[in-house]
C-alpha positions in Angstrom: 0.0 -0.1 -0.4 2.9 2.7 0.9 4.1 1.8 -2.6 0.8 2.7 -4.6 0.9 6.6 -2.6 4.5 6.8 -3.0 3.5 6.1 -7.0 0.8 8.9 -6.7 3.2 11.1 -4.9 0.8 11.2 -1.8 3.3 10.2 0.7 3.8 13.4 2.1 -0.1 14.2 2.8 -0.9 9.8 3.5 0.4 7.7 5.8 -0.7 4.1 5.8 -1.3 2.1 8.8 -2.2 -1.7 8.8 -2.2 -4.4 12.1 -5.0 -5.0 14.6 -7.2 -1.7 15.6 -8.4 -4.5 18.7 -4.5 -4.7 20.5 -4.6 -1.7 22.6 -1.2 -1.5 22.6 -0.5 -1.5 18.9 -2.8 1.6 18.2 -1.0 3.6 20.7 2.2 2.9 19.0 1.9 3.4 15.5 -1.4 4.8 15.1 -1.7 8.5 15.1 -4.5 9.9 18.0 -6.8 11.5 14.7 -7.4 9.8 11.6 -8.8 11.5 8.9 -9.8 7.9 7.0 -10.1 4.2 8.1 -11.0 2.2 6.2 -12.0 -1.7 6.3 -11.4 -3.4 3.3 -12.8 -6.7 3.2 -11.5 -6.9 6.8 -14.3 -5.7 9.5 -15.9 -9.2 8.9 -12.7 -11.3 10.0 -12.0 -9.8 12.8 -13.8 -11.5 15.7 -14.5 -8.0 17.9 -16.1 -6.1 15.1 -17.8 -3.9 17.3 -15.0 -3.0 19.1 -13.2 -2.6 15.5 -15.8 0.1 14.7 -15.8 2.1 18.1 -12.4 2.0 18.6 -11.8 3.1 14.3 -14.7 5.4 15.2 -13.0 7.3 18.5 -9.7 8.0 16.4 -11.5 9.6 13.2 -11.0 14.0 13.3 -14.0 16.1 12.8 -15.2 16.1 10.0 -12.9 12.1 9.6 -14.5 9.6 7.1 -14.8 5.8 7.6 -15.2 3.3 4.7 -16.2 0.1 4.6 -16.6 -2.6 2.0 -17.6 -6.3 2.5 -19.1 -9.0 2.7 -23.6 -8.2 4.4 -25.6 -11.0 5.5 -28.2 -9.9 3.3 -29.7 -6.6 1.6 -30.8 -2.9 2.4 -34.5 -4.5 0.3 -34.2 -8.1 0.9 -37.9 -9.1 1.3 -38.3 -11.7 3.9 -38.8 -14.7 3.0 -38.2 -18.9 3.4 -36.0 -19.2 1.1 -33.8 -16.0 1.4 -33.9 -16.3 4.7 -32.4 -20.5 3.7 -29.7 -18.8 1.5 -28.5 -16.2 3.8 -27.7 -19.1 5.9 -26.4 -21.3 4.4 -24.1 -18.7 2.9 -23.2 -17.2 6.1 -22.5 -20.8 7.3 -20.2 -21.8 4.3 -18.2 -18.2 4.6 -18.2 -18.9 8.8 -15.7 -21.9 8.1 -13.1 -19.4 6.7 -13.6 -17.3 9.6 -15.3 -14.7 8.6 -18.9 -13.4 9.6 -21.1 -12.1 7.4 -21.7 -8.0 8.3 -25.2 -7.1 9.6 -27.1 -3.8 9.5 -27.5 -3.9 13.2 -23.5 -4.1 14.0 -23.0 -1.0 11.9 -25.7 0.6 14.0 -24.4 2.1 17.0 -22.1 4.7 14.3 -25.1 6.7 13.9 -26.6 9.5 15.2 -29.5 9.1 15.7 -31.7 10.7 12.9 -29.1 9.1 10.3 -30.0 5.7 11.4 -30.3 3.6 7.9 -33.0 1.3 8.1 -32.2 -1.7 9.4 -30.4 -0.5 12.1 -30.7 1.5 15.9 -29.5 4.4 17.7 -26.5 5.7 19.3 -25.8 4.0 22.7 -22.5 5.4 23.4 -20.6 9.3 24.0 -17.9 9.0 21.1 -19.1 10.9 17.9 -21.8 10.1 16.0 -22.0 10.0 12.2 -23.9 10.3 9.5 -24.1 8.0 6.4 -22.7 9.5 3.5 -23.2 6.4 1.6 -24.5 2.8 2.5 -25.2 1.2 -1.1 -25.1 -3.3 -0.5 -25.4 -5.2 -4.0 -25.1 -8.7 -5.4 -21.5 -10.2 -5.8 -19.5 -12.9 -7.4 -16.5 -14.9 -5.2 -13.7 -15.8 -6.4 -13.9 -19.0 -7.3 -17.5 -19.4 -7.2 -19.4 -18.2 -9.9 -22.9 -19.2 -8.2 -22.4 -18.2 -4.5 -23.1 -14.4 -4.7 -23.3 -13.2 -1.1 -23.7 -9.4 -0.5 -21.0 -6.8 -0.9 -22.1 -3.3 0.1 -19.9 -0.3 0.7 -20.4 2.4 3.5 -19.3 5.5 3.6 -19.8 7.6 6.3 -17.9 11.3 7.8 -17.9 12.1 11.6 -20.6 14.5 12.6 -20.1 17.4 15.4 -22.4 19.6 14.1 
């Protein structure tokens, strides 16, 4: 990642830190006290304590800082409830769980948002960290390498710290 940043002439502006966000000692030693952007690219679903990872990322965001998540989701934003969809979701969740991947649910994202900006299917903010405003939340069906028939929901969340 550092090589890509340097190749684009951004090394004076961008510092990449890759590590375990749930390791408080690592975060204290390697992560600046405030960051402009925190990203999880197909990694949040593999973190055993994803709720804490999101809390730490949100706590690190500078005012107007951005949290970006791209990952696998349990369902789509407009998935009609049905027995067939429930069976499909359970089968996909079991398949991914074999590799330590836990499909994300809207309820896991809920604690990030201010009460009037909670995406559909989520609940209100429950702690005192600065809330985030949802800038973009999209879930869509997509393929998985080597398994063309398995089409789980992928999702992208972009949220900005909202200190207003």
